[in-house]
Gaussian input, Z-matrix of N, CA and C with variables (Angstrom, degrees):
# hf/3-21g

backbone

0 1
 N
 C     1     B1
 C     2     B2     1     A1
 N     3     B3     2     A2     1     D1
 C     4     B4     3     A3     2     D2
 C     5     B5     4     A4     3     D3
 N     6     B6     5     A5     4     D4
 C     7     B7     6     A6     5     D5
 C     8     B8     7     A7     6     D6
 N     9     B9     8     A8     7     D7
 C    10    B10     9     A9     8     D8
 C    11    B11    10    A10     9     D9
 N    12    B12    11    A11    10    D10
 C    13    B13    12    A12    11    D11
 C    14    B14    13    A13    12    D12
 N    15    B15    14    A14    13    D13
 C    16    B16    15    A15    14    D14
 C    17    B17    16    A16    15    D15
 N    18    B18    17    A17    16    D16
 C    19    B19    18    A18    17    D17
 C    20    B20    19    A19    18    D18
 N    21    B21    20    A20    19    D19
 C    22    B22    21    A21    20    D20
 C    23    B23    22    A22    21    D21
 N    24    B24    23    A23    22    D22
 C    25    B25    24    A24    23    D23
 C    26    B26    25    A25    24    D24
 N    27    B27    26    A26    25    D25
 C    28    B28    27    A27    26    D26
 C    29    B29    28    A28    27    D27
 N    30    B30    29    A29    28    D28
 C    31    B31    30    A30    29    D29
 C    32    B32    31    A31    30    D30
 N    33    B33    32    A32    31    D31
 C    34    B34    33    A33    32    D32
 C    35    B35    34    A34    33    D33
 N    36    B36    35    A35    34    D34
 C    37    B37    36    A36    35    D35
 C    38    B38    37    A37    36    D36
 N    39    B39    38    A38    37    D37
 C    40    B40    39    A39    38    D38
 C    41    B41    40    A40    39    D39
 N    42    B42    41    A41    40    D40
 C    43    B43    42    A42    41    D41
 C    44    B44    43    A43    42    D42
 N    45    B45    44    A44    43    D43
 C    46    B46    45    A45    44    D44
 C    47    B47    46    A46    45    D45
 N    48    B48    47    A47    46    D46
 C    49    B49    48    A48    47    D47
 C    50    B50    49    A49    48    D48
 N    51    B51    50    A50    49    D49
 C    52    B52    51    A51    50    D50
 C    53    B53    52    A52    51    D51
 N    54    B54    53    A53    52    D52
 C    55    B55    54    A54    53    D53
 C    56    B56    55    A55    54    D54
 N    57    B57    56    A56    55    D55
 C    58    B58    57    A57    56    D56
 C    59    B59    58    A58    57    D57
 N    60    B60    59    A59    58    D58
 C    61    B61    60    A60    59    D59
 C    62    B62    61    A61    60    D60
 N    63    B63    62    A62    61    D61
 C    64    B64    63    A63    62    D62
 C    65    B65    64    A64    63    D63
 N    66    B66    65    A65    64    D64
 C    67    B67    66    A66    65    D65
 C    68    B68    67    A67    66    D66
 N    69    B69    68    A68    67    D67
 C    70    B70    69    A69    68    D68
 C    71    B71    70    A70    69    D69
 N    72    B72    71    A71    70    D70
 C    73    B73    72    A72    71    D71
 C    74    B74    73    A73    72    D72
 N    75    B75    74    A74    73    D73
 C    76    B76    75    A75    74    D74
 C    77    B77    76    A76    75    D75
 N    78    B78    77    A77    76    D76
 C    79    B79    78    A78    77    D77
 C    80    B80    79    A79    78    D78
 N    81    B81    80    A80    79    D79
 C    82    B82    81    A81    80    D80
 C    83    B83    82    A82    81    D81
 N    84    B84    83    A83    82    D82
 C    85    B85    84    A84    83    D83
 C    86    B86    85    A85    84    D84
 N    87    B87    86    A86    85    D85
 C    88    B88    87    A87    86    D86
 C    89    B89    88    A88    87    D87
 N    90    B90    89    A89    88    D88
 C    91    B91    90    A90    89    D89
 C    92    B92    91    A91    90    D90
 N    93    B93    92    A92    91    D91
 C    94    B94    93    A93    92    D92
 C    95    B95    94    A94    93    D93
 N    96    B96    95    A95    94    D94
 C    97    B97    96    A96    95    D95
 C    98    B98    97    A97    96    D96
 N    99    B99    98    A98    97    D97
 C   100   B100    99    A99    98    D98
 C   101   B101   100   A100    99    D99
 N   102   B102   101   A101   100   D100
 C   103   B103   102   A102   101   D101
 C   104   B104   103   A103   102   D102
 N   105   B105   104   A104   103   D103
 C   106   B106   105   A105   104   D104
 C   107   B107   106   A106   105   D105
 N   108   B108   107   A107   106   D106
 C   109   B109   108   A108   107   D107
 C   110   B110   109   A109   108   D108
 N   111   B111   110   A110   109   D109
 C   112   B112   111   A111   110   D110
 C   113   B113   112   A112   111   D111
 N   114   B114   113   A113   112   D112
 C   115   B115   114   A114   113   D113
 C   116   B116   115   A115   114   D114
 N   117   B117   116   A116   115   D115
 C   118   B118   117   A117   116   D116
 C   119   B119   118   A118   117   D117
 N   120   B120   119   A119   118   D118
 C   121   B121   120   A120   119   D119
 C   122   B122   121   A121   120   D120
 N   123   B123   122   A122   121   D121
 C   124   B124   123   A123   122   D122
 C   125   B125   124   A124   123   D123
 N   126   B126   125   A125   124   D124
 C   127   B127   126   A126   125   D125
 C   128   B128   127   A127   126   D126
 N   129   B129   128   A128   127   D127
 C   130   B130   129   A129   128   D128
 C   131   B131   130   A130   129   D129
 N   132   B132   131   A131   130   D130
 C   133   B133   132   A132   131   D131
 C   134   B134   133   A133   132   D132
 N   135   B135   134   A134   133   D133
 C   136   B136   135   A135   134   D134
 C   137   B137   136   A136   135   D135
 N   138   B138   137   A137   136   D136
 C   139   B139   138   A138   137   D137
 C   140   B140   139   A139   138   D138
 N   141   B141   140   A140   139   D139
 C   142   B142   141   A141   140   D140
 C   143   B143   142   A142   141   D141
 N   144   B144   143   A143   142   D142
 C   145   B145   144   A144   143   D143
 C   146   B146   145   A145   144   D144
 N   147   B147   146   A146   145   D145
 C   148   B148   147   A147   146   D146
 C   149   B149   148   A148   147   D147
 N   150   B150   149   A149   148   D148
 C   151   B151   150   A150   149   D149
 C   152   B152   151   A151   150   D150
 N   153   B153   152   A152   151   D151
 C   154   B154   153   A153   152   D152
 C   155   B155   154   A154   153   D153
 N   156   B156   155   A155   154   D154
 C   157   B157   156   A156   155   D155
 C   158   B158   157   A157   156   D156
 N   159   B159   158   A158   157   D157
 C   160   B160   159   A159   158   D158
 C   161   B161   160   A160   159   D159
 N   162   B162   161   A161   160   D160
 C   163   B163   162   A162   161   D161
 C   164   B164   163   A163   162   D162
 N   165   B165   164   A164   163   D163
 C   166   B166   165   A165   164   D164
 C   167   B167   166   A166   165   D165
 N   168   B168   167   A167   166   D166
 C   169   B169   168   A168   167   D167
 C   170   B170   169   A169   168   D168
 N   171   B171   170   A170   169   D169
 C   172   B172   171   A171   170   D170
 C   173   B173   172   A172   171   D171
 N   174   B174   173   A173   172   D172
 C   175   B175   174   A174   173   D173
 C   176   B176   175   A175   174   D174
 N   177   B177   176   A176   175   D175
 C   178   B178   177   A177   176   D176
 C   179   B179   178   A178   177   D177
 N   180   B180   179   A179   178   D178
 C   181   B181   180   A180   179   D179
 C   182   B182   181   A181   180   D180
 N   183   B183   182   A182   181   D181
 C   184   B184   183   A183   182   D182
 C   185   B185   184   A184   183   D183
 N   186   B186   185   A185   184   D184
 C   187   B187   186   A186   185   D185
 C   188   B188   187   A187   186   D186
 N   189   B189   188   A188   187   D187
 C   190   B190   189   A189   188   D188
 C   191   B191   190   A190   189   D189
 N   192   B192   191   A191   190   D190
 C   193   B193   192   A192   191   D191
 C   194   B194   193   A193   192   D192
 N   195   B195   194   A194   193   D193
 C   196   B196   195   A195   194   D194
 C   197   B197   196   A196   195   D195
 N   198   B198   197   A197   196   D196
 C   199   B199   198   A198   197   D197
 C   200   B200   199   A199   198   D198
 N   201   B201   200   A200   199   D199
 C   202   B202   201   A201   200   D200
 C   203   B203   202   A202   201   D201
 N   204   B204   203   A203   202   D202
 C   205   B205   204   A204   203   D203
 C   206   B206   205   A205   204   D204
 N   207   B207   206   A206   205   D205
 C   208   B208   207   A207   206   D206
 C   209   B209   208   A208   207   D207
 N   210   B210   209   A209   208   D208
 C   211   B211   210   A210   209   D209
 C   212   B212   211   A211   210   D210
 N   213   B213   212   A212   211   D211
 C   214   B214   213   A213   212   D212
 C   215   B215   214   A214   213   D213
 N   216   B216   215   A215   214   D214
 C   217   B217   216   A216   215   D215
 C   218   B218   217   A217   216   D216
 N   219   B219   218   A218   217   D217
 C   220   B220   219   A219   218   D218
 C   221   B221   220   A220   219   D219
 N   222   B222   221   A221   220   D220
 C   223   B223   222   A222   221   D221
 C   224   B224   223   A223   222   D222
 N   225   B225   224   A224   223   D223
 C   226   B226   225   A225   224   D224
 C   227   B227   226   A226   225   D225
 N   228   B228   227   A227   226   D226
 C   229   B229   228   A228   227   D227
 C   230   B230   229   A229   228   D228
 N   231   B231   230   A230   229   D229
 C   232   B232   231   A231   230   D230
 C   233   B233   232   A232   231   D231
 N   234   B234   233   A233   232   D232
 C   235   B235   234   A234   233   D233
 C   236   B236   235   A235   234   D234
 N   237   B237   236   A236   235   D235
 C   238   B238   237   A237   236   D236
 C   239   B239   238   A238   237   D237
 N   240   B240   239   A239   238   D238
 C   241   B241   240   A240   239   D239
 C   242   B242   241   A241   240   D240
 N   243   B243   242   A242   241   D241
 C   244   B244   243   A243   242   D242
 C   245   B245   244   A244   243   D243
 N   246   B246   245   A245   244   D244
 C   247   B247   246   A246   245   D245
 C   248   B248   247   A247   246   D246
 N   249   B249   248   A248   247   D247
 C   250   B250   249   A249   248   D248
 C   251   B251   250   A250   249   D249
 N   252   B252   251   A251   250   D250
 C   253   B253   252   A252   251   D251
 C   254   B254   253   A253   252   D252
 N   255   B255   254   A254   253   D253
 C   256   B256   255   A255   254   D254
 C   257   B257   256   A256   255   D255
 N   258   B258   257   A257   256   D256
 C   259   B259   258   A258   257   D257
 C   260   B260   259   A259   258   D258
 N   261   B261   260   A260   259   D259
 C   262   B262   261   A261   260   D260
 C   263   B263   262   A262   261   D261
 N   264   B264   263   A263   262   D262
 C   265   B265   264   A264   263   D263
 C   266   B266   265   A265   264   D264
 N   267   B267   266   A266   265   D265
 C   268   B268   267   A267   266   D266
 C   269   B269   268   A268   267   D267
 N   270   B270   269   A269   268   D268
 C   271   B271   270   A270   269   D269
 C   272   B272   271   A271   270   D270
 N   273   B273   272   A272   271   D271
 C   274   B274   273   A273   272   D272
 C   275   B275   274   A274   273   D273
 N   276   B276   275   A275   274   D274
 C   277   B277   276   A276   275   D275
 C   278   B278   277   A277   276   D276
 N   279   B279   278   A278   277   D277
 C   280   B280   279   A279   278   D278
 C   281   B281   280   A280   279   D279
 N   282   B282   281   A281   280   D280
 C   283   B283   282   A282   281   D281
 C   284   B284   283   A283   282   D282
 N   285   B285   284   A284   283   D283
 C   286   B286   285   A285   284   D284
 C   287   B287   286   A286   285   D285
 N   288   B288   287   A287   286   D286
 C   289   B289   288   A288   287   D287
 C   290   B290   289   A289   288   D288
 N   291   B291   290   A290   289   D289
 C   292   B292   291   A291   290   D290
 C   293   B293   292   A292   291   D291
 N   294   B294   293   A293   292   D292
 C   295   B295   294   A294   293   D293
 C   296   B296   295   A295   294   D294
 N   297   B297   296   A296   295   D295
 C   298   B298   297   A297   296   D296
 C   299   B299   298   A298   297   D297
 N   300   B300   299   A299   298   D298
 C   301   B301   300   A300   299   D299
 C   302   B302   301   A301   300   D300

   B1=1.4480
   B2=1.5313
   B3=1.3098
   B4=1.4650
   B5=1.5262
   B6=1.3043
   B7=1.4536
   B8=1.5229
   B9=1.3330
   B10=1.4600
   B11=1.5220
   B12=1.2966
   B13=1.4558
   B14=1.5199
   B15=1.3072
   B16=1.4668
   B17=1.5152
   B18=1.3342
   B19=1.4689
   B20=1.5145
   B21=1.3102
   B22=1.4624
   B23=1.5198
   B24=1.3104
   B25=1.4638
   B26=1.5293
   B27=1.3284
   B28=1.4623
   B29=1.5359
   B30=1.3316
   B31=1.4700
   B32=1.5224
   B33=1.3308
   B34=1.4689
   B35=1.5276
   B36=1.3088
   B37=1.4715
   B38=1.5352
   B39=1.3419
   B40=1.4620
   B41=1.5191
   B42=1.3334
   B43=1.4579
   B44=1.5319
   B45=1.3373
   B46=1.4568
   B47=1.5199
   B48=1.3273
   B49=1.4596
   B50=1.5250
   B51=1.3495
   B52=1.4642
   B53=1.5274
   B54=1.3096
   B55=1.4645
   B56=1.5210
   B57=1.3073
   B58=1.4614
   B59=1.5259
   B60=1.3247
   B61=1.4694
   B62=1.5296
   B63=1.3131
   B64=1.4596
   B65=1.5178
   B66=1.3162
   B67=1.4604
   B68=1.5279
   B69=1.3249
   B70=1.4633
   B71=1.5190
   B72=1.3277
   B73=1.4550
   B74=1.5177
   B75=1.3145
   B76=1.4602
   B77=1.5217
   B78=1.3335
   B79=1.4570
   B80=1.5177
   B81=1.3249
   B82=1.4618
   B83=1.5375
   B84=1.3170
   B85=1.4593
   B86=1.5235
   B87=1.3222
   B88=1.4707
   B89=1.5317
   B90=1.3205
   B91=1.4670
   B92=1.5302
   B93=1.3253
   B94=1.4565
   B95=1.5236
   B96=1.3128
   B97=1.4664
   B98=1.5304
   B99=1.3218
   B100=1.4652
   B101=1.5294
   B102=1.3213
   B103=1.4625
   B104=1.5226
   B105=1.3301
   B106=1.4613
   B107=1.5220
   B108=1.3171
   B109=1.4634
   B110=1.5262
   B111=1.3090
   B112=1.4656
   B113=1.5350
   B114=1.3470
   B115=1.4723
   B116=1.5351
   B117=1.3352
   B118=1.4667
   B119=1.5220
   B120=1.3285
   B121=1.4615
   B122=1.5319
   B123=1.3254
   B124=1.4626
   B125=1.5385
   B126=1.3503
   B127=1.4800
   B128=1.5366
   B129=1.3374
   B130=1.4709
   B131=1.5298
   B132=1.3142
   B133=1.4547
   B134=1.5280
   B135=1.3261
   B136=1.4575
   B137=1.5304
   B138=1.3328
   B139=1.4683
   B140=1.5307
   B141=1.3243
   B142=1.4654
   B143=1.5265
   B144=1.3199
   B145=1.4542
   B146=1.5288
   B147=1.3323
   B148=1.4633
   B149=1.5352
   B150=1.3175
   B151=1.4642
   B152=1.5294
   B153=1.3185
   B154=1.4770
   B155=1.5310
   B156=1.3123
   B157=1.4609
   B158=1.5256
   B159=1.3319
   B160=1.4657
   B161=1.5284
   B162=1.3401
   B163=1.4676
   B164=1.5199
   B165=1.3473
   B166=1.4604
   B167=1.5237
   B168=1.3320
   B169=1.4596
   B170=1.5206
   B171=1.3160
   B172=1.4695
   B173=1.5361
   B174=1.3297
   B175=1.4638
   B176=1.5313
   B177=1.3294
   B178=1.4693
   B179=1.5323
   B180=1.3252
   B181=1.4610
   B182=1.5258
   B183=1.3317
   B184=1.4721
   B185=1.5213
   B186=1.3251
   B187=1.4738
   B188=1.5216
   B189=1.3317
   B190=1.4627
   B191=1.5217
   B192=1.3302
   B193=1.4676
   B194=1.5300
   B195=1.3267
   B196=1.4711
   B197=1.5296
   B198=1.3178
   B199=1.4625
   B200=1.5248
   B201=1.3350
   B202=1.4730
   B203=1.5232
   B204=1.3382
   B205=1.4586
   B206=1.5312
   B207=1.3226
   B208=1.4640
   B209=1.5272
   B210=1.3151
   B211=1.4585
   B212=1.5245
   B213=1.3360
   B214=1.4654
   B215=1.5232
   B216=1.3239
   B217=1.4588
   B218=1.5119
   B219=1.3064
   B220=1.4552
   B221=1.5143
   B222=1.3418
   B223=1.4547
   B224=1.5223
   B225=1.3100
   B226=1.4624
   B227=1.5223
   B228=1.3184
   B229=1.4622
   B230=1.5202
   B231=1.3269
   B232=1.4684
   B233=1.5244
   B234=1.3173
   B235=1.4599
   B236=1.5250
   B237=1.3290
   B238=1.4643
   B239=1.5218
   B240=1.3225
   B241=1.4665
   B242=1.5264
   B243=1.3236
   B244=1.4616
   B245=1.5267
   B246=1.3287
   B247=1.4611
   B248=1.5273
   B249=1.3357
   B250=1.4662
   B251=1.5276
   B252=1.3115
   B253=1.4618
   B254=1.5283
   B255=1.3235
   B256=1.4620
   B257=1.5227
   B258=1.3196
   B259=1.4595
   B260=1.5266
   B261=1.3335
   B262=1.4658
   B263=1.5239
   B264=1.3228
   B265=1.4686
   B266=1.5301
   B267=1.3167
   B268=1.4631
   B269=1.5190
   B270=1.3381
   B271=1.4703
   B272=1.5309
   B273=1.3262
   B274=1.4686
   B275=1.5354
   B276=1.3325
   B277=1.4632
   B278=1.5286
   B279=1.3329
   B280=1.4596
   B281=1.5291
   B282=1.3521
   B283=1.4632
   B284=1.5221
   B285=1.3356
   B286=1.4629
   B287=1.5204
   B288=1.3193
   B289=1.4619
   B290=1.5244
   B291=1.3490
   B292=1.4620
   B293=1.5440
   B294=1.3320
   B295=1.4554
   B296=1.5254
   B297=1.3308
   B298=1.4588
   B299=1.5208
   B300=1.3202
   B301=1.4695
   B302=1.4613
   A1=108.92
   A2=115.45
   A3=121.17
   A4=111.12
   A5=115.48
   A6=121.09
   A7=108.09
   A8=116.10
   A9=120.63
   A10=109.50
   A11=114.75
   A12=121.56
   A13=107.03
   A14=117.02
   A15=120.11
   A16=109.88
   A17=114.17
   A18=120.88
   A19=107.93
   A20=115.46
   A21=120.27
   A22=111.07
   A23=115.51
   A24=121.74
   A25=108.51
   A26=116.26
   A27=122.02
   A28=111.27
   A29=117.90
   A30=120.93
   A31=113.39
   A32=116.44
   A33=118.82
   A34=113.33
   A35=117.08
   A36=122.74
   A37=111.92
   A38=116.81
   A39=121.75
   A40=112.87
   A41=117.20
   A42=121.67
   A43=110.95
   A44=114.22
   A45=119.50
   A46=108.95
   A47=116.14
   A48=122.02
   A49=109.19
   A50=117.07
   A51=118.97
   A52=110.75
   A53=115.73
   A54=120.83
   A55=108.64
   A56=115.74
   A57=121.46
   A58=107.70
   A59=117.37
   A60=119.14
   A61=111.34
   A62=116.46
   A63=121.62
   A64=113.26
   A65=117.31
   A66=121.25
   A67=108.21
   A68=116.42
   A69=120.12
   A70=112.48
   A71=116.52
   A72=120.46
   A73=110.51
   A74=115.52
   A75=121.90
   A76=107.79
   A77=115.39
   A78=121.02
   A79=109.59
   A80=116.57
   A81=120.44
   A82=108.89
   A83=115.76
   A84=121.13
   A85=111.26
   A86=116.18
   A87=120.55
   A88=111.62
   A89=117.56
   A90=120.59
   A91=112.01
   A92=117.71
   A93=120.51
   A94=113.05
   A95=117.45
   A96=121.80
   A97=112.33
   A98=117.78
   A99=121.21
   A100=111.13
   A101=116.50
   A102=120.95
   A103=111.51
   A104=117.64
   A105=122.16
   A106=113.29
   A107=117.50
   A108=121.39
   A109=114.44
   A110=118.33
   A111=120.51
   A112=109.76
   A113=117.34
   A114=119.98
   A115=112.44
   A116=114.77
   A117=122.31
   A118=107.31
   A119=117.30
   A120=121.85
   A121=112.81
   A122=117.91
   A123=122.47
   A124=110.39
   A125=118.02
   A126=120.24
   A127=113.54
   A128=117.59
   A129=120.08
   A130=110.48
   A131=115.75
   A132=119.97
   A133=111.19
   A134=116.07
   A135=119.83
   A136=109.51
   A137=115.77
   A138=120.73
   A139=110.68
   A140=116.93
   A141=121.65
   A142=111.24
   A143=117.46
   A144=121.61
   A145=113.42
   A146=117.09
   A147=119.97
   A148=109.00
   A149=114.70
   A150=122.42
   A151=107.40
   A152=117.52
   A153=119.00
   A154=112.43
   A155=115.16
   A156=121.82
   A157=111.91
   A158=116.46
   A159=119.13
   A160=111.81
   A161=117.91
   A162=120.62
   A163=110.31
   A164=115.81
   A165=119.96
   A166=111.10
   A167=116.84
   A168=120.12
   A169=110.97
   A170=115.82
   A171=121.97
   A172=112.23
   A173=117.45
   A174=120.48
   A175=113.47
   A176=117.60
   A177=120.22
   A178=111.79
   A179=117.44
   A180=121.13
   A181=110.52
   A182=117.28
   A183=120.72
   A184=111.02
   A185=116.23
   A186=119.75
   A187=110.72
   A188=117.04
   A189=120.59
   A190=112.42
   A191=117.49
   A192=120.22
   A193=110.10
   A194=117.07
   A195=119.61
   A196=110.82
   A197=117.28
   A198=120.77
   A199=110.87
   A200=117.17
   A201=120.56
   A202=110.61
   A203=117.28
   A204=119.93
   A205=110.78
   A206=116.03
   A207=120.06
   A208=111.85
   A209=117.34
   A210=121.64
   A211=111.76
   A212=116.53
   A213=121.01
   A214=114.16
   A215=118.38
   A216=120.89
   A217=115.52
   A218=118.82
   A219=120.57
   A220=111.81
   A221=114.68
   A222=121.75
   A223=109.29
   A224=116.53
   A225=120.66
   A226=108.97
   A227=116.71
   A228=121.27
   A229=111.26
   A230=116.56
   A231=120.27
   A232=111.22
   A233=117.25
   A234=120.62
   A235=111.03
   A236=116.35
   A237=120.89
   A238=110.27
   A239=117.09
   A240=121.25
   A241=110.89
   A242=117.16
   A243=120.97
   A244=110.40
   A245=117.16
   A246=121.45
   A247=109.98
   A248=116.74
   A249=121.10
   A250=111.17
   A251=116.56
   A252=121.52
   A253=110.82
   A254=116.85
   A255=121.57
   A256=111.07
   A257=117.93
   A258=121.10
   A259=109.59
   A260=117.34
   A261=120.68
   A262=111.08
   A263=116.76
   A264=120.61
   A265=110.80
   A266=116.96
   A267=121.12
   A268=110.38
   A269=116.60
   A270=120.74
   A271=110.02
   A272=116.29
   A273=121.45
   A274=110.65
   A275=116.62
   A276=121.62
   A277=111.12
   A278=117.51
   A279=120.75
   A280=111.56
   A281=117.15
   A282=120.15
   A283=110.78
   A284=117.01
   A285=120.97
   A286=111.03
   A287=117.67
   A288=121.52
   A289=111.06
   A290=116.68
   A291=120.90
   A292=110.30
   A293=117.01
   A294=120.83
   A295=111.44
   A296=117.28
   A297=121.36
   A298=112.02
   A299=115.62
   A300=119.77
   A301=110.73
   D1=137.75
   D2=-177.88
   D3=-71.05
   D4=145.99
   D5=176.15
   D6=-72.73
   D7=132.50
   D8=-180.00
   D9=-112.24
   D10=145.81
   D11=174.21
   D12=-147.49
   D13=174.86
   D14=-179.58
   D15=-114.91
   D16=144.18
   D17=175.01
   D18=-139.96
   D19=164.61
   D20=-179.99
   D21=-70.45
   D22=146.34
   D23=175.26
   D24=-58.67
   D25=137.09
   D26=-177.39
   D27=-65.84
   D28=-36.37
   D29=-175.91
   D30=-80.91
   D31=-57.18
   D32=-172.41
   D33=-90.47
   D34=-22.28
   D35=-179.10
   D36=55.22
   D37=30.75
   D38=179.99
   D39=-115.30
   D40=-41.32
   D41=-174.22
   D42=-107.40
   D43=144.89
   D44=175.40
   D45=-85.65
   D46=140.52
   D47=178.96
   D48=-130.37
   D49=149.63
   D50=178.39
   D51=-67.00
   D52=144.05
   D53=179.16
   D54=-144.61
   D55=162.17
   D56=175.26
   D57=-123.70
   D58=153.26
   D59=179.20
   D60=-57.02
   D61=137.88
   D62=-179.79
   D63=93.29
   D64=-13.35
   D65=178.76
   D66=-80.18
   D67=120.16
   D68=-175.80
   D69=-73.09
   D70=-47.89
   D71=-171.09
   D72=-120.23
   D73=136.22
   D74=175.98
   D75=-129.93
   D76=122.41
   D77=-179.08
   D78=-118.04
   D79=145.50
   D80=175.35
   D81=-82.16
   D82=164.95
   D83=-178.91
   D84=-60.88
   D85=-41.75
   D86=-176.87
   D87=-60.96
   D88=-36.90
   D89=179.87
   D90=-74.11
   D91=-28.86
   D92=-179.52
   D93=-92.57
   D94=-6.72
   D95=-175.65
   D96=-57.83
   D97=-40.30
   D98=-179.58
   D99=-60.91
   D100=-40.06
   D101=-179.90
   D102=-70.47
   D103=-31.40
   D104=-177.63
   D105=-77.59
   D106=-20.22
   D107=-173.78
   D108=-86.22
   D109=4.62
   D110=178.57
   D111=-68.89
   D112=146.92
   D113=-178.22
   D114=-71.35
   D115=148.28
   D116=177.96
   D117=-114.01
   D118=127.89
   D119=-175.15
   D120=-91.80
   D121=-36.36
   D122=-177.07
   D123=-69.99
   D124=121.76
   D125=-177.26
   D126=-61.07
   D127=-36.14
   D128=179.12
   D129=-64.01
   D130=-45.36
   D131=-178.81
   D132=-71.12
   D133=-33.97
   D134=177.83
   D135=-61.37
   D136=-41.46
   D137=178.28
   D138=-67.15
   D139=-40.41
   D140=-179.42
   D141=-62.76
   D142=-43.42
   D143=-175.27
   D144=-87.59
   D145=-0.08
   D146=179.32
   D147=-85.22
   D148=80.53
   D149=177.16
   D150=-125.89
   D151=161.70
   D152=-179.57
   D153=-57.91
   D154=146.91
   D155=-178.30
   D156=-60.72
   D157=-31.95
   D158=-178.89
   D159=-64.42
   D160=-24.38
   D161=175.62
   D162=-66.14
   D163=-42.74
   D164=178.16
   D165=-67.30
   D166=-34.91
   D167=177.61
   D168=-65.82
   D169=-37.01
   D170=-175.21
   D171=-77.34
   D172=-34.93
   D173=-170.44
   D174=-120.89
   D175=110.79
   D176=174.88
   D177=-63.79
   D178=-28.48
   D179=179.26
   D180=-62.62
   D181=-45.45
   D182=179.16
   D183=-62.25
   D184=-40.23
   D185=177.58
   D186=-62.61
   D187=-44.04
   D188=-178.42
   D189=-64.21
   D190=-39.39
   D191=178.23
   D192=-63.32
   D193=-44.70
   D194=-179.72
   D195=-64.90
   D196=-42.01
   D197=178.43
   D198=-63.60
   D199=-39.32
   D200=176.30
   D201=-61.09
   D202=-42.40
   D203=178.25
   D204=-62.46
   D205=-46.47
   D206=-178.72
   D207=-65.38
   D208=-31.95
   D209=-179.02
   D210=-77.48
   D211=-48.34
   D212=-172.26
   D213=-100.93
   D214=-10.37
   D215=175.45
   D216=81.90
   D217=9.04
   D218=178.48
   D219=-171.90
   D220=165.98
   D221=177.47
   D222=-134.29
   D223=154.98
   D224=174.54
   D225=-81.73
   D226=165.10
   D227=177.61
   D228=-60.11
   D229=-39.04
   D230=179.67
   D231=-64.46
   D232=-38.79
   D233=177.80
   D234=-65.12
   D235=-41.13
   D236=179.46
   D237=-64.60
   D238=-44.87
   D239=178.95
   D240=-63.16
   D241=-42.71
   D242=179.16
   D243=-64.13
   D244=-38.00
   D245=177.76
   D246=-62.16
   D247=-49.05
   D248=-179.57
   D249=-61.45
   D250=-42.27
   D251=-179.93
   D252=-63.18
   D253=-42.21
   D254=179.58
   D255=-67.72
   D256=-37.00
   D257=177.14
   D258=-62.45
   D259=-43.38
   D260=178.40
   D261=-62.00
   D262=-44.88
   D263=179.71
   D264=-63.51
   D265=-42.90
   D266=-179.46
   D267=-65.20
   D268=-41.60
   D269=178.37
   D270=-61.18
   D271=-44.52
   D272=179.87
   D273=-63.68
   D274=-43.95
   D275=-179.11
   D276=-63.76
   D277=-41.50
   D278=179.60
   D279=-67.64
   D280=-35.85
   D281=176.20
   D282=-65.23
   D283=-40.92
   D284=178.31
   D285=-64.37
   D286=-41.62
   D287=178.20
   D288=-63.81
   D289=-38.81
   D290=179.23
   D291=-68.56
   D292=-35.52
   D293=179.86
   D294=-68.99
   D295=-32.64
   D296=179.40
   D297=-68.13
   D298=-30.72
   D299=-176.88
   D300=-85.67

């Protein structure tokens, strides 16, 4: 497992965001929110990206995949599978956190 630490958001320089060594850019959810709010026309992709907002807040990876789709207009099968896998892990992690409280 990669070592995680926190650094300031590159854009706003106000909020700390999780980062891993070798990662050049780290953005907070608030700075990426404008990019995430663009409309999606493809019904399959609309269904794929229709997950709770707290998932996007929790995972920079999910935000990056959605931004890549909105920027380039498509995703590879591996990207789609990785997105689904991460959503499942995030859902499981949030349920465990809720059970602890």
